[in-house]
C-alpha positions as CSV (number, residue, x, y, z in Angstrom):
1,M,122.7,138.0,36.6
2,K,125.4,136.1,34.7
3,S,125.4,132.9,32.7
4,I,126.9,130.0,34.7
5,V,128.4,128.1,31.8
6,V,131.1,126.7,34.1
7,T,128.6,124.6,36.2
8,F,126.7,123.5,33.0
9,L,129.9,122.3,31.4
10,T,130.7,120.0,34.3
11,F,127.1,118.8,34.4
12,T,127.5,117.7,30.8
13,L,130.7,115.9,31.4
14,L,129.2,113.9,34.2
15,F,126.5,112.2,32.2
16,I,128.2,111.1,29.0
17,S,127.7,107.3,28.8
18,V,130.8,105.4,29.8
19,D,132.5,102.4,28.4
20,V,136.0,101.5,27.1
21,I,137.4,99.1,24.6
22,G,139.7,96.2,25.4
23,Q,141.2,95.8,28.8
24,N,139.0,98.5,30.4
25,E,135.8,97.3,28.9
26,N,134.1,96.8,32.3
27,K,135.7,99.8,34.1
28,R,133.8,103.1,34.4
29,F,136.6,105.4,35.5
30,V,140.4,105.8,35.5
31,D,141.9,104.5,38.8
32,G,143.9,107.1,40.7
33,E,142.5,110.2,38.9
34,L,140.0,112.9,39.6
35,L,138.5,115.8,37.7
36,V,138.1,118.9,39.9
37,Q,136.5,122.2,39.0
38,L,137.2,125.3,41.2
39,N,135.5,128.7,41.5
40,D,138.9,130.1,42.2
41,P,141.9,128.7,40.4
42,S,144.3,129.7,43.2
43,G,142.6,127.2,45.4
44,I,144.3,124.3,43.6
45,D,147.6,124.9,45.4
46,R,146.0,124.7,48.9
47,I,144.1,121.5,47.9
48,L,147.4,119.9,46.7
49,L,149.1,121.0,50.0
50,D,146.2,119.8,52.3
51,Y,146.1,116.4,50.7
52,R,149.7,115.8,49.9
53,T,149.7,112.9,52.4
54,F,147.5,111.0,49.9
55,G,150.1,111.7,47.1
56,L,147.7,114.2,45.4
57,V,149.3,115.9,42.4
58,K,148.1,118.1,39.5
59,K,148.6,116.0,36.3
60,H,147.1,118.5,33.8
61,T,145.0,121.7,33.4
62,V,142.0,120.4,31.5
63,S,140.5,123.9,31.0
64,K,142.2,127.1,32.1
65,R,139.0,129.0,31.1
66,F,136.8,127.0,33.4
67,N,139.3,126.1,36.2
68,I,139.1,122.4,35.6
69,F,142.1,120.2,36.6
70,L,143.1,116.6,36.3
71,L,144.5,115.4,39.6
72,G,146.2,112.1,40.5
73,F,146.6,110.4,43.8
74,D,148.1,107.3,45.4
75,E,145.5,104.6,45.6
76,S,147.5,102.7,48.2
77,L,146.9,105.7,50.6
78,T,143.2,106.3,50.2
79,S,140.2,105.1,48.3
80,T,138.7,107.0,45.4
81,Q,135.4,107.4,47.2
82,S,137.1,108.8,50.3
83,I,139.2,111.4,48.6
84,V,136.2,112.5,46.4
85,Q,134.1,113.1,49.5
86,A,136.9,114.9,51.3
87,I,137.7,117.3,48.4
88,H,134.0,117.9,47.9
89,Q,134.0,119.7,51.3
90,E,136.5,122.3,50.1
91,R,134.9,125.8,49.7
92,S,136.7,126.5,46.4
93,V,135.4,123.3,44.8
94,V,132.5,123.5,42.4
95,H,132.5,119.9,41.4
96,V,134.8,116.8,41.9
97,Q,134.2,113.6,40.1
98,Y,135.8,110.5,38.6
99,N,137.7,110.7,35.3
100,H,135.3,108.4,33.4
101,Y,136.0,106.4,30.3
102,I,134.2,107.5,27.2
103,K,133.0,105.7,24.1
104,L,131.9,106.8,20.7
105,R,128.2,107.0,20.3
106,D,126.9,104.9,17.4
107,G,123.4,106.4,17.6
108,N,121.8,103.2,18.9
109,E,120.2,102.5,22.3
110,T,122.6,101.0,24.9
111,S,121.9,97.3,24.8
112,P,124.1,95.0,27.0
113,N,125.7,91.9,25.6
114,D,124.3,89.6,28.3
115,S,123.4,86.3,26.7
116,L,119.7,86.3,27.8
117,F,119.0,89.9,27.3
118,G,116.9,89.3,24.2
119,Y,114.3,87.6,26.5
120,Q,114.1,90.6,28.8
121,W,111.0,92.3,27.3
122,S,110.6,94.5,30.4
123,M,113.8,96.3,29.5
124,D,113.4,96.4,25.8
125,N,110.2,95.1,24.2
126,F,110.6,94.6,20.4
127,G,107.7,92.2,20.1
128,Q,109.5,89.1,21.4
129,G,107.1,86.4,22.7
130,G,104.2,88.1,21.0
131,G,104.6,91.2,23.1
132,Q,103.6,94.7,22.2
133,L,106.3,97.0,20.8
134,D,107.7,99.3,23.5
135,A,105.7,97.9,26.3
136,D,108.7,98.2,28.5
137,I,110.4,100.7,30.9
138,D,112.7,102.1,28.2
139,A,115.8,100.8,30.1
140,T,118.0,100.9,27.0
141,D,117.3,104.6,26.5
142,A,118.0,105.2,30.2
143,W,121.3,103.4,29.9
144,D,122.5,105.9,27.4
145,I,122.5,108.3,30.4
146,T,123.7,106.1,33.2
147,T,124.0,102.4,34.0
148,G,124.0,102.9,37.7
149,G,126.3,102.1,40.6
150,L,127.7,105.5,41.9
151,T,126.4,108.9,42.7
152,A,128.0,112.0,41.3
153,N,129.7,112.5,44.6
154,G,131.2,108.9,44.7
155,D,128.7,107.1,46.9
156,T,128.3,103.4,46.2
157,I,124.5,103.0,45.7
158,V,122.8,100.1,47.5
159,V,119.4,98.6,47.3
160,A,118.1,96.4,50.2
161,I,116.2,93.3,49.2
162,I,114.0,92.2,52.1
163,D,113.0,88.7,51.1
164,G,113.7,85.0,51.9
165,G,117.4,85.3,51.2
166,S,119.7,85.4,48.2
167,D,122.5,83.6,46.5
168,I,125.4,85.8,47.6
169,Y,127.8,83.7,45.4
170,H,125.8,84.2,42.1
171,E,128.3,85.3,39.4
172,D,125.8,87.7,37.9
173,L,125.1,89.6,41.2
174,D,127.2,92.1,43.1
175,H,126.2,91.9,46.8
176,W,127.2,94.5,49.4
177,V,130.0,93.4,51.8
178,N,130.5,94.8,55.3
179,Y,134.3,95.0,55.3
180,H,134.3,96.2,58.9
181,E,132.9,92.9,60.1
182,I,135.1,89.8,60.4
183,P,133.0,86.8,59.4
184,G,132.5,83.9,61.7
185,N,134.3,85.2,64.8
186,G,131.2,85.7,66.9
187,I,132.1,89.4,67.6
188,D,130.2,92.5,66.6
189,D,133.4,94.0,65.1
190,D,131.8,97.3,63.9
191,S,129.6,97.7,66.9
192,N,126.5,98.2,64.9
193,G,124.5,95.8,67.0
194,Y,124.7,92.8,64.6
195,I,127.3,90.0,65.0
196,D,129.0,88.8,61.8
197,D,126.7,90.7,59.4
198,R,129.4,90.5,56.7
199,H,126.9,90.0,53.8
200,G,123.6,91.3,55.4
201,W,121.3,89.9,58.0
202,N,119.2,86.8,58.5
203,V,116.3,87.9,60.8
204,Y,114.9,84.4,61.0
205,D,118.1,83.0,62.7
206,H,119.5,86.3,64.0
207,N,122.8,85.8,62.3
208,G,124.7,86.9,59.2
209,I,124.2,83.6,57.3
210,I,122.1,84.5,54.2
211,P,119.9,81.6,53.2
212,F,119.9,80.5,49.5
213,H,116.5,81.5,48.2
214,N,115.2,81.5,44.6
215,H,112.6,84.3,45.1
216,G,115.1,86.7,46.7
217,T,117.7,85.9,44.1
218,H,115.2,86.5,41.3
219,V,114.2,89.9,42.7
220,A,117.8,90.9,43.2
221,G,118.6,90.2,39.6
222,I,115.8,92.5,38.4
223,V,117.2,95.3,40.5
224,G,120.8,94.9,39.7
225,A,122.1,91.9,37.7
226,K,125.5,92.8,36.3
227,G,125.1,94.3,32.8
228,N,127.2,93.9,29.7
229,N,129.3,91.0,31.2
230,E,128.3,88.5,28.4
231,I,126.4,86.2,30.7
232,G,122.9,85.9,31.9
233,V,120.7,89.0,32.3
234,S,120.9,92.7,33.0
235,G,119.3,94.4,35.9
236,V,117.8,97.9,35.8
237,N,121.2,98.8,37.2
238,W,124.4,97.2,35.9
239,N,126.6,98.0,38.9
240,V,124.4,98.6,42.0
241,K,125.2,96.7,45.2
242,I,122.5,94.3,46.6
243,L,122.0,94.1,50.4
244,P,120.1,90.9,51.2
245,V,118.0,90.9,54.4
246,A,116.2,87.6,55.1
247,G,113.0,88.5,56.8
248,S,109.9,88.8,54.6
249,S,107.4,86.4,56.0
250,T,105.6,84.7,58.9
251,F,105.5,87.5,61.5
252,E,105.2,91.3,61.4
253,S,108.0,91.4,64.0
254,T,110.3,89.7,61.5
255,V,109.5,92.4,58.9
256,V,110.0,95.2,61.4
257,E,113.3,93.8,62.5
258,A,114.4,93.5,58.8
259,L,113.5,97.1,58.1
260,S,115.3,98.2,61.3
261,Y,118.5,96.5,60.0
262,V,118.3,98.6,56.8
263,Y,117.8,101.7,58.9
264,V,120.9,100.9,61.0
265,V,123.3,100.3,58.1
266,R,122.2,103.5,56.3
267,E,122.3,105.5,59.5
268,R,125.9,104.3,60.1
269,Y,126.8,105.4,56.6
270,D,125.6,108.9,57.3
271,Q,127.2,109.0,60.8
272,T,130.6,108.0,59.4
273,N,130.5,110.0,56.2
274,G,130.6,106.8,54.2
275,Q,133.3,105.0,56.0
276,E,131.0,102.3,57.4
277,G,127.5,101.1,56.7
278,A,125.7,101.2,53.3
279,F,124.3,104.0,51.1
280,V,120.9,102.4,50.8
281,V,118.4,104.5,48.8
282,A,115.6,101.9,48.4
283,D,114.3,98.7,49.9
284,N,112.2,96.2,48.0
285,C,109.3,94.6,49.8
286,S,107.7,91.9,47.6
287,F,105.4,90.5,50.4
288,G,102.4,91.6,52.4
289,V,99.2,90.8,54.2
290,D,96.1,90.2,51.9
291,G,93.2,92.3,53.1
292,G,95.3,93.9,55.9
293,Q,94.0,97.2,57.3
294,P,96.7,99.8,57.7
295,E,95.4,101.1,61.0
296,D,96.2,97.7,62.5
297,F,99.9,98.0,61.5
298,P,101.2,101.4,62.8
299,I,104.7,100.2,63.6
300,W,105.3,98.8,60.2
301,E,104.2,102.0,58.5
302,A,106.1,104.1,61.0
303,M,109.3,102.1,59.9
304,Y,108.7,103.3,56.3
305,D,108.4,106.9,57.6
306,S,111.7,106.5,59.5
307,L,113.5,105.1,56.6
308,G,112.1,107.8,54.4
309,R,113.5,110.5,56.6
310,L,116.9,108.9,56.1
311,G,116.4,109.1,52.3
312,I,115.2,105.6,51.6
313,L,112.1,104.8,49.5
314,S,110.3,101.6,50.3
315,I,108.7,99.8,47.3
316,G,105.8,97.5,48.0
317,A,104.2,94.8,45.9
318,T,100.4,94.7,46.1
319,A,98.4,91.5,46.3
320,N,98.4,88.9,43.5
321,K,94.6,88.9,43.4
322,N,92.1,90.6,41.2
323,W,91.1,92.9,44.1
324,D,90.3,96.6,44.5
325,I,92.6,97.5,47.3
326,D,90.7,100.7,47.9
327,E,87.8,98.5,49.1
328,V,89.4,95.4,50.6
329,G,92.6,96.9,52.0
330,D,96.2,95.6,51.9
331,V,99.4,95.9,53.8
332,P,101.7,97.5,53.0
333,T,100.3,98.9,49.7
334,A,97.3,100.6,51.4
335,F,99.6,102.6,53.7
336,T,99.4,106.3,53.3
337,T,103.1,107.1,54.0
338,P,104.6,109.2,51.3
339,Y,107.8,107.2,51.5
340,M,106.4,104.1,49.8
341,I,105.5,103.4,46.2
342,S,102.9,100.7,45.7
343,V,103.1,98.6,42.5
344,T,100.9,96.3,40.5
345,N,101.8,93.9,37.7
346,T,101.7,94.6,33.9
347,T,102.2,92.2,31.0
348,N,104.3,92.4,27.8
349,K,101.1,93.7,26.0
350,D,100.9,96.7,28.4
351,R,97.9,95.5,30.2
352,R,97.3,94.9,33.9
353,N,97.7,91.2,34.8
354,T,94.2,90.1,35.8
355,G,95.8,88.3,38.7
356,A,97.1,91.5,40.2
357,A,95.4,93.9,42.5
358,Y,94.6,97.6,41.7
359,G,93.2,100.7,43.4
360,D,92.9,104.3,42.1
361,T,93.9,105.8,45.5
362,T,96.1,103.1,46.9
363,I,98.2,101.6,44.0
364,D,100.6,104.1,42.6
365,L,101.6,102.6,39.2
366,G,102.1,99.5,37.2
367,S,105.4,97.8,36.3
368,P,106.4,94.7,34.2
369,G,105.9,91.6,36.3
370,T,104.7,88.8,34.0
371,L,107.1,86.1,32.8
372,I,110.2,88.0,33.9
373,I,113.5,86.2,33.4
374,S,116.1,86.8,36.1
375,T,118.7,85.2,38.3
376,L,118.1,82.0,40.3
377,I,120.3,80.2,42.8
378,N,123.4,78.3,41.8
379,N,124.1,80.6,38.8
380,N,120.8,79.6,37.1
381,Y,118.2,81.8,35.4
382,G,114.4,81.4,35.0
383,N,111.0,83.1,34.6
384,K,108.7,84.2,37.4
385,S,105.5,86.2,37.5
386,G,103.8,88.3,40.0
387,T,103.8,91.7,41.7
388,S,107.0,90.5,43.3
389,M,108.7,90.9,39.9
390,A,107.0,94.2,39.2
391,T,108.3,95.9,42.4
392,P,112.0,95.4,41.9
393,H,111.8,97.2,38.5
394,V,110.7,100.3,40.5
395,A,113.3,99.8,43.3
396,G,116.0,99.5,40.7
397,S,114.7,102.7,39.0
398,V,115.1,104.6,42.3
399,A,118.8,103.6,42.4
400,L,119.2,104.4,38.7
401,L,117.9,107.9,39.2
402,M,120.2,108.5,42.1
403,S,123.2,107.6,39.8
404,A,121.9,110.1,37.2
405,A,121.5,113.0,39.6
406,D,124.2,115.7,39.5
407,S,126.3,116.6,42.5
408,A,124.1,119.6,43.4
409,F,121.1,117.2,43.9
410,I,123.2,114.7,45.8
411,S,124.5,117.4,48.1
412,A,120.9,118.6,48.7
413,Y,119.8,115.0,49.3
414,K,122.4,114.6,52.0
415,N,121.5,117.9,53.6
416,N,117.8,117.1,53.5
417,P,117.3,113.4,52.5
418,G,113.6,113.2,53.4
419,E,112.6,116.0,51.0
420,S,114.9,114.9,48.2
421,I,113.9,111.3,48.1
422,L,110.3,112.4,47.7
423,Q,111.4,114.3,44.6
424,I,112.8,111.0,43.2
425,R,109.4,109.4,44.0
426,D,107.6,112.2,42.1
427,Y,109.9,111.9,39.1
428,I,109.0,108.2,38.9
429,L,105.3,108.7,39.4
430,N,105.1,111.7,37.0
431,G,107.2,109.8,34.4
432,V,104.9,106.9,33.7
433,D,103.6,105.9,30.3
434,S,99.8,106.3,30.4
435,L,98.0,103.0,29.8
436,E,94.3,102.7,29.1
437,D,94.1,99.5,31.2
438,L,95.5,101.4,34.3
439,Q,93.2,104.4,34.1
440,G,91.0,104.5,37.2
441,K,93.0,101.4,38.4
442,T,96.1,103.2,39.8
443,V,96.9,106.6,41.1
444,T,99.0,107.6,38.1
445,G,97.1,105.6,35.4
446,G,100.4,104.5,34.0
447,R,103.3,102.0,33.8
448,L,106.9,102.7,34.9
449,N,109.2,104.4,32.4
450,V,112.6,104.9,34.0
451,F,114.0,106.9,31.0
452,T,111.2,109.5,31.3
453,A,111.7,109.7,35.0
454,I,115.5,110.4,34.6
455,N,114.8,113.1,32.1
456,L,112.4,114.8,34.5
457,L,115.2,114.7,37.0
458,L,117.7,116.1,34.7
459,D,115.4,118.8,33.3
460,A,114.2,119.9,36.7
461,P,115.3,123.2,38.2
462,A,118.3,122.6,40.4
463,L,119.2,125.1,43.1
464,S,122.9,125.2,43.9
465,V,124.6,127.1,46.7
466,D,128.3,127.8,46.5
467,K,128.9,127.4,50.3
468,D,127.9,124.8,52.8
469,S,128.3,127.2,55.7
470,V,129.3,130.9,56.4
471,Y,131.8,131.9,59.1
472,V,133.0,135.4,59.8
473,E,135.0,137.1,62.6
474,L,134.8,140.8,63.6
475,P,135.6,142.9,66.6
476,L,133.1,144.6,68.9
477,N,131.0,147.5,67.5
478,S,131.8,146.9,63.8
479,E,130.4,145.3,60.7
480,T,131.7,142.9,58.0
481,F,130.4,141.2,54.9
482,D,130.2,137.9,53.1
483,S,128.2,136.5,50.2
484,L,126.4,133.4,48.9
485,V,125.9,132.6,45.2
486,L,122.6,130.8,44.3
487,S,122.5,129.3,40.9
488,N,120.0,127.3,38.8
489,T,121.7,124.5,36.9
490,G,118.4,123.0,35.7
491,G,115.8,123.6,33.0
492,D,112.9,125.5,34.6
493,T,112.9,128.9,36.4
494,I,113.2,128.8,40.2
495,N,111.4,131.3,42.4
496,Y,113.1,131.2,45.8
497,T,112.8,132.7,49.2
498,I,115.4,133.0,52.0
499,S,114.5,133.2,55.7
500,I,116.8,133.6,58.7
501,E,116.1,131.3,61.6
502,G,115.2,133.4,64.7
503,D,115.4,136.6,62.7
504,P,118.5,137.9,64.6
505,D,119.4,141.6,64.6
506,W,123.0,140.9,63.8
507,L,122.5,139.7,60.3
508,E,120.9,141.2,57.2
509,L,120.6,140.0,53.6
510,S,120.7,142.1,50.4
511,Q,117.6,140.2,49.2
512,Y,115.2,137.7,50.6
513,E,113.6,136.4,47.4
514,G,114.3,136.2,43.7
515,S,113.7,134.5,40.4
516,L,116.4,132.4,38.6
517,P,115.9,131.3,35.0
518,S,117.9,128.3,33.8
519,L,121.7,128.8,34.0
520,Q,121.5,132.1,35.9
521,W,122.8,133.1,39.3
522,D,122.2,135.6,42.1
523,E,124.8,136.9,44.6
524,I,123.4,137.5,48.0
525,T,125.3,139.8,50.3
526,L,125.3,139.0,54.0
527,T,126.0,142.0,56.4
528,F,127.0,141.2,60.0
529,Y,126.8,143.7,62.9
530,S,128.4,143.4,66.3
531,D,127.1,146.6,67.8
532,G,125.9,146.2,71.3
533,L,126.8,142.5,71.5
534,D,129.1,140.6,73.9
535,T,132.1,138.7,72.7
536,G,131.4,135.1,71.7
537,I,129.8,133.0,69.0
538,Y,126.5,133.8,67.4
539,Q,124.8,131.3,65.1
540,T,121.7,130.9,62.9
541,N,120.6,129.1,59.7
542,L,119.6,130.4,56.4
543,E,116.6,128.5,55.0
544,I,116.5,128.6,51.2
545,S,113.1,127.4,49.8
546,A,111.6,127.0,46.3
547,D,108.7,125.0,44.9
548,N,109.5,121.3,44.1
549,I,113.0,121.7,45.4
550,A,114.4,120.3,48.6
551,T,114.9,123.1,51.1
552,R,118.6,124.1,51.6
553,Y,120.0,125.0,55.0
554,V,123.2,127.0,55.4
555,P,124.6,127.4,58.9
556,V,125.9,130.9,59.6
557,T,128.3,131.6,62.4
558,M,129.6,135.0,63.6
559,Y,132.5,135.2,66.1
560,V,132.8,138.5,67.9
561,Y,136.1,139.2,69.7
562,D,137.5,142.0,71.9
563,N,140.1,143.9,70.0
564,V,141.7,145.1,73.3
565,G,145.2,143.8,73.5
566,L,145.7,143.2,69.8
567,D,148.9,145.3,69.7
568,D,150.3,143.3,72.6
569,R,149.5,140.1,70.9
570,L,151.3,141.2,67.7
571,E,154.3,142.2,69.8
572,Y,154.5,138.6,71.2
573,N,154.1,137.4,67.6
574,T,151.8,134.5,68.6
575,K,151.2,132.1,65.7
576,V,148.6,129.3,65.4
577,S,148.7,126.6,62.8
578,V,146.2,123.8,62.1
579,F,147.0,120.6,60.2
580,P,145.5,118.7,58.4
581,N,142.3,120.5,57.7
582,P,140.0,118.8,56.6
583,F,141.0,115.8,58.7
584,S,139.8,112.2,58.8
585,S,140.7,111.1,62.3
586,Q,142.7,113.7,64.2
587,V,143.9,117.3,63.8
588,S,146.8,119.1,65.3
589,I,146.6,122.7,66.6
590,T,150.0,124.2,67.2
591,I,150.7,127.4,69.2
592,E,154.0,129.2,68.7
593,G,154.6,132.1,71.2
594,E,156.5,133.4,74.1
595,M,157.8,131.1,76.8
596,G,155.3,131.0,79.7
597,G,152.3,132.2,77.7
598,Q,148.9,131.0,78.9
599,Y,146.4,130.0,76.3
600,M,142.9,128.5,76.1
601,V,142.1,126.2,73.1
602,E,138.4,125.7,72.5
603,I,136.5,123.8,69.7
604,F,132.8,124.3,69.1
605,D,130.3,122.4,66.9
606,Q,128.3,124.3,64.3
607,Y,125.5,125.0,66.8
608,G,127.8,126.7,69.3
609,K,128.2,123.8,71.7
610,R,131.7,123.4,73.1
611,A,133.2,120.1,72.1
612,Y,136.7,120.5,73.5
613,A,138.6,122.9,75.9
614,K,142.2,122.8,77.1
615,Q,144.4,125.3,79.1
616,V,147.8,125.5,77.6
617,K,151.0,126.9,79.1
618,L,154.0,127.2,76.8
619,N,157.0,125.7,78.5
620,K,158.8,125.9,75.2
621,L,158.4,128.0,72.1
622,S,155.6,125.8,70.6
623,Y,153.0,123.4,71.9
624,S,150.7,121.1,69.9
625,I,147.4,119.6,71.0
626,I,145.8,116.7,69.2
627,W,142.0,116.5,68.8
628,Q,140.4,113.4,67.5
629,G,137.1,115.0,66.9
630,A,133.6,113.5,67.2
631,R,131.1,112.9,64.4
632,P,132.0,114.1,60.9
633,G,130.9,117.6,60.3
634,I,131.9,121.3,60.6
635,Y,133.5,122.7,63.8
636,F,135.1,126.0,64.8
637,Y,138.3,126.5,66.9
638,R,139.3,129.5,69.0
639,V,142.7,130.1,70.7
640,S,142.7,132.8,73.3
641,E,145.4,134.5,75.4
642,N,144.3,136.4,78.5
643,N,140.6,136.2,77.2
644,T,141.6,137.8,73.9
645,A,141.3,135.8,70.7
646,V,144.6,135.0,69.1
647,S,143.2,132.9,66.3
648,S,140.0,131.2,65.2
649,G,138.7,129.3,62.1
650,K,136.8,126.4,60.7
651,L,137.6,122.7,61.0
652,V,136.1,120.0,58.8
653,R,136.1,116.4,59.7
654,F,135.2,114.0,56.9
């Protein structure tokens, strides 16, 4: 085992608080620049070549010792988010991130300059209004780590507010915009099933016109009012995007339709690798059915399960009554789905508001919800009370934790969102401040503390795998080798196990279990055998598991070819080239060989299913085919001449 100082160094860089003086005061990172760390410094030349169409250049070697480079690119040719996501797929890349602005630490908590922040006791309670010192969610401490908005991999974080509407023009709110939808033309431009959903969706009227609504605007401000902009208030996140969905009342069908819209926009984001849709990580549900019995609402609860499997936590406000929900029931906060956090209301004295419900098996935690100042329509501000105000503090905290997570966690989240979002849930529930008034009244017995939750996330063991897939080629009746490096970039020891799906005879591992202390790594050797096999593609998955860590899946592909005719192929000097790879919309496969040569070009997805096939006859010395691909992901190409492989390799569509 060896120390993995390289990974730790980048981890540290990522979470220094960001700010800048003067003209860049509200900017978090330098436009047109990236920091990239490689496990092999020679990989920088190939990355620069592959992305030269985006004007990618090396500006500076930041650390020769740790293979860290400062790269520049042309912003007119690609967005920062797109190029970060593309380069992240490169096998030689350990981390890729924005080049953040940095400020000097003055030793104080991060307090924004918003004009009304002094009244926001829920974020920083110093006794104002007769409150109890520190009866808050420790937001100012959390903001020393992150102020929200982006993941480590460049995703723009979104929280869906299912409510009566919102003020999408409020100067202190940053609402999500569907740039692939042309407003007011009566056409579903992005083909997502919703016409003119430029700013979200109005379930009541089945259109994209978001109603002005004080309650929804107030909730949105708690989640994500712009911080440090010298006006109004600050949300739990300073930079998060708000997705308003009007559909919180009257009929259950309305609520289900609203939740379905959230599902569609997040699913579209995943399907297009972030080019469309929204990276929704939480939805806020400050509504419900007093005394509702969960068994009577199976579809609603099933929607929460479906959203959870996409990686979205639903946050539910319990009843504004002094009821024991364990006895009387409630919807949604008596649901048993693991993908919902149920919330009651606490005061500035760290006591449960006597007008808020409780339940030691149904209500997860308390959160500030009494006399909370936030945004109102028409650029106004005001106080509101209720579990409706407690819940968005938790929804905002989910988003803030996602911005604090390192790239290894975000990658694991995207590979297995359902498991990873439950980890976020556990960090929030395990990070509460214990309150006497909530003991026996809530599951956790405590009140939300986002700072503690973030530290649980950062200190947790973090399993990192150096490859997203393994691909090897070998002739019949032979063997070859590859390797995986597992590392622990977190605080606690990881005890892991590795299993091979289907337990095939053609693959063996050097070890199937191990123990990784903090900042240590293991190299796993993979041995491939083609004895007794036919030519073709063989595939399986490695399943890497550990306690309290999302399971990692690594696709493994072995291509077995017939080496008969290799000498003839070399005599003809057949050459195959692929460009660009990775590709965003289409890739060109060019064959250079002898006039009259007959070739078969095939492309397979990572599960071995053939996605493309074309017979090619060279009527000139070279021939190119263009493949536009399907969904983003990993593919494999094979070019054969007379049933003998000429060339094969991996394709990545981002």
